[in-house]
Every structure is written in structure tokens, then in C-alpha cells.
N, C-alpha and C positions, 0 to 999 in steps of 0.2 A: 077456532082456538076457546081453550078454557080457564078457569080461576088455575091458579099457581096454590099448591099444597105442599107443606113442610110437615114431614112426618115426626113422630113421636120420638123418645130415646129406644132404640136399640128398633125401632120397629118402619114397616115398610108394608103402602097400599091399605090404612087402614081408613081413610076417609071416608069408606062407605060406613064406618059407625056411627059418623055423625048425619047422615045423611038428611035429615028434618030441619037439619042448623041448616049444611051447605047449600042444598037441592034450589035455593033461589040464585045463588050465583054460580052455581056449576059450569057455565055455560060466560062468564061474564068474564074477558079477559082484562078487566081492570079493579077484579077481585082478589087478593092475596089471603089466606090460612095456614094457621099452623096450631100443631096441637103438642102441648108440653112442652120438649126441648124444641118442637119444630115452631113452637109459637115465639118462640128466643130468636129463630134462623129467621123466620117469615118478617118481624121486624126488624132486624139489620138488614134484612134484602132492599125490604120498602123503604127505609131513609136512605139506603146508599144508592140506587136506584134512580134514573131520570125518566123511568118511564111510567105513563099514568098509570096513577092506583086510585081507585076514589073507595074503596071500603078494603080494611083489614082485619080480617080476624080472628083472633085470639083462643082457641080453645083451652081449657084447664092449662094456662102457660103453668112453663113451672116455674114458680116463684118462691127462692129460698130466702130473702132478704132477711126474713124473721130467725133463723137459724144460726146459729154460733158454729165457731169453727169446730169444737167435738161433734157435734150431730154430723157434719159433714166428714170429715175425719174417722168418724165410727162407719158411715157408709161407704167409703174408701177403702177400711180397712175389710169388710164385709166382701165388699164384691174382690177384693184379691184374694182373701180366706177358701171361698168356696162360692166360684162364680152361675154353679148351677143352682144351689141355693138362693142365689142372691137374689138370679133372677126371677123365680119360680116367686118368689115372694113378693117382690117386685110387682109382677103379673097377678097373681090374686087381690094386692091393696087396689090395683087401677081400675081392676072391674066392681070394685064391692061400689053396691050393694046389687047388683044384677049376677046373680050364681051361675046364669044359662049362658052370659057374655064368655069369648074367650078372646085372649089377644094371640095366643099361642102360634094361630096360624099366622100373623103377620110379625112375627118376631124374629128378625134377623140377628139380632145380638148388639152388643157395644160394648167401647173398649172403656179400658180406664180413664185415655185421657177425656173420653168422651161425658164421663161423670163429672168429672174434674169440673170441665169447663159449664155444664148446665148447672151444677152445684155455687158455680162460681161467679155466676154472669150476676149482672147488677143491676136492675129495668132500670135504662138512662131517662130519668124524665127528660131533660131536655131533647134527649129524641123525641119522643112521644108529645112532647110541646110542640115541637119543629113540625114532627105529620099533620099535629091540628091545625097548624099553621098553614101548610100546603094546600089544605083542605080534604085530607083521608080522614075518614069516617074509620073510627076507631072502635069495635065491640068487640067487649071480652065476655066470654061465657063460663062459669064458674058453679062447680056441687058444693052445695055447704055440707055434704058426706063425705064428700074426700079425703082417703087416708096418704096420700100422697105428699099434698100441701095444706098450708094452711088458706084454704076458701076465704076466709072471713075476712082475716089480714089482706090479701090480694086481690080482694073486692073493694076494700076500705083506700088502698094503694091506688088501683085502676080509676075508681070514679071520679077523680080527677083530671085524668088524661081521656077518659072513653067512654063509651056507652058501656055499664059494667053489670051485667046480669047474672044472678045466681039464683042456680035454683037449690031450692033448698035442699031436695030430698034426693037429688043426685050425686054418684060420685064422681071419681076423674074419668073417667069416658062418657061422661054428662045421662050416662042412664038411671034413670029414676023408678026401673021397676022392685019391687023388691018380691024377690022368689023363695020359696021355701021357708019363709018364715024369716 
């Protein structure tokens, strides 16, 4: 048995991108991880589960608590207007600053409903606190150069409930190599 993993928005199979973080937990049946949108799903899964979970890893959790309705509506409108262009821009922003990293091979597509769900999610302080009380170690990884979320705002939010690790030179996929300038 191995770790339970939840994929990011429109993605499948991208866990190898986070090998350096996930490797110590890969064969641990008591670890749960999620990337971005998948971090939201991972939290809800662990909270609702009666199964033993020792560690919850939230990789670049999709945190939009600082974004207003106008921003969220603009995202929905852009997706409706041109799905291909929206996802192309999304994938480009997600891999920054790692020019050689590619997400396209993991991209399976996503729906407007999923985007609405992702943007509307309110990270529940009550659930995060409850997990801590249950003895679940929650570890959050954020990239300081993230172009998808406000990593510094998320870091400030999560550090009250988790071990929040900010990798200053990394982006959304937690890659920190700068290539080609």
C-alpha cells in the first residue's frame, strides 16, 4: 500500500514532479498528499475519513481567499471564452520559473464547474484545527514565485494550522530552477 495522492486542477499523474517532497512518504499508507486543487480534495478526504492518517501534505494549495468576486468571475469568463487559450496560459503560469518543465503531458482537461469549485473553496480553519487535534501532521509547501496563488498570503494563513514551508525561488509546481534567464 502507498500514499494517497490527489491531482491538481485538470491534471492526472503529476506526482513525479514532486518526487523530492513525496519520496519519503511514497510507500506510507498513512500519508495523504494533494497538489493545488488536489490539496483541497486531500484536506476534505482526511477530515471525513475514519482511517488513520499521520501526515497530510498540501503542495501549493489552491488558496484564493484574498481574491475578490471580480477576479473569480474573470477567470470563469476567460475559460468560457476560449478554453484552449485559458488552459495554455494556466499551464505556462503553473510551471514558471522552470522553462523546461512541462505539465501538458499530465493535463486531462477540467470543467467550468471544477474551476468554480476551486475558486470558491474557503479553507476551513475549523477542519484544519480538528486535524491537528487528531494528531495529523499537516505540512504545506508553497513557492514564493507562484503565479497562480498568493503564496505569501497562503503562508501567513496556513502557518497557524500547519508546518508551512515557503520555497522563495520556486513557482506553483515547486520547481526553483531558473532556466534560459
